[in-house]
C-alpha positions as CSV (number, residue, x, y, z in Angstrom):
1,M,-0.1,-0.4,0.0
2,K,1.3,3.3,-1.1
3,K,2.1,5.9,1.8
4,I,0.5,9.2,1.4
5,E,2.1,11.2,4.9
6,E,2.9,9.9,8.1
7,T,3.6,11.9,11.4
8,V,6.5,10.1,13.4
9,E,6.8,10.9,17.0
10,F,11.0,10.6,18.2
11,N,12.6,10.9,21.6
12,F,16.2,11.9,21.9
13,N,16.8,12.4,25.9
14,D,13.5,12.7,26.8
15,I,13.3,15.7,23.9
16,K,10.2,14.6,21.8
17,V,10.3,15.3,18.4
18,F,7.2,15.1,15.8
19,V,7.9,15.4,12.3
20,K,5.3,14.8,9.3
21,I,6.5,13.1,6.6
22,D,4.5,13.8,3.1
23,Y,5.4,11.5,1.1
24,L,3.3,12.4,-2.0
25,N,4.8,16.0,-2.1
26,N,8.5,15.2,-1.1
27,R,8.4,17.2,2.6
28,I,9.5,16.7,5.8
29,D,8.1,19.3,8.7
30,I,8.7,19.9,12.4
31,V,5.2,19.5,13.6
32,E,3.5,19.7,17.4
33,P,0.0,18.1,18.1
34,V,-2.8,20.7,18.7
35,N,-4.9,17.7,19.7
36,V,-3.5,14.1,20.5
37,F,-6.6,12.9,20.5
38,E,-7.7,13.6,17.3
39,S,-4.1,13.7,15.7
40,S,-4.5,16.7,14.5
41,F,-0.8,18.8,14.3
42,T,0.4,22.1,13.3
43,L,3.7,23.8,12.0
44,K,6.1,23.7,15.2
45,K,7.4,27.1,15.6
46,Y,10.5,27.2,18.1
47,V,11.5,30.5,19.4
48,F,15.4,30.8,20.5
49,A,15.6,34.3,21.8
50,G,15.2,35.8,25.0
51,R,16.8,33.7,27.1
52,G,20.0,34.2,29.5
53,V,22.9,32.1,29.1
54,E,22.2,29.3,31.3
55,Y,19.3,27.8,29.0
56,M,21.9,27.4,26.6
57,N,22.8,23.9,27.2
58,G,18.8,23.1,27.0
59,W,19.6,24.5,23.1
60,L,21.8,22.7,21.9
61,N,19.7,19.7,23.4
62,I,16.8,20.6,21.7
63,L,18.7,21.6,18.5
64,E,20.6,18.3,18.4
65,A,17.0,16.5,18.9
66,I,15.6,18.1,15.8
67,K,18.9,16.9,14.4
68,L,18.8,13.6,15.4
69,S,14.7,13.2,13.9
70,I,15.2,14.6,10.9
71,K,18.0,12.4,10.2
72,E,15.7,9.8,11.0
73,A,12.7,11.2,9.0
74,K,15.2,11.3,5.9
75,L,15.8,7.8,6.2
76,M,12.4,6.6,6.5
77,Y,11.7,8.4,3.3
78,E,14.7,7.1,1.7
79,K,13.1,3.5,2.1
80,N,9.8,4.5,1.3
81,L,10.9,5.4,-1.7
82,A,13.6,2.9,-2.7
83,E,10.1,0.6,-1.8
84,E,8.0,2.6,-4.6
85,S,10.5,2.7,-7.2
86,K,11.5,-1.1,-7.2
87,F,10.3,-3.0,-10.0
88,R,7.8,-5.4,-9.5
C-alpha cells in the first residue's frame, strides 16, 4: 500500500520531536500536536530568543534532538522511496 503521509514521534534525551513526512509532496516538517486525541498537528515554531546564558545547554539539546529526528525521518522517506520505485 502506498504511503501518502505519516507523523512520527521521536524521543531523544526526553525531548519529543514530531515530524510529518509527506511522501506525496516530498516534504518533511517539524510539527507539534494540537489535539493528540484527534491526531491533529500544526507546524512547530521554535523560539530561541530572550533567554539567559543558563538556557544555552537546553537549546543545544533541543537542536540535537531536531537534527537526529530529521536524519531518521529522511531515512524513512528514502526507504519508502526505494520501496515504491522497485520494479514489480
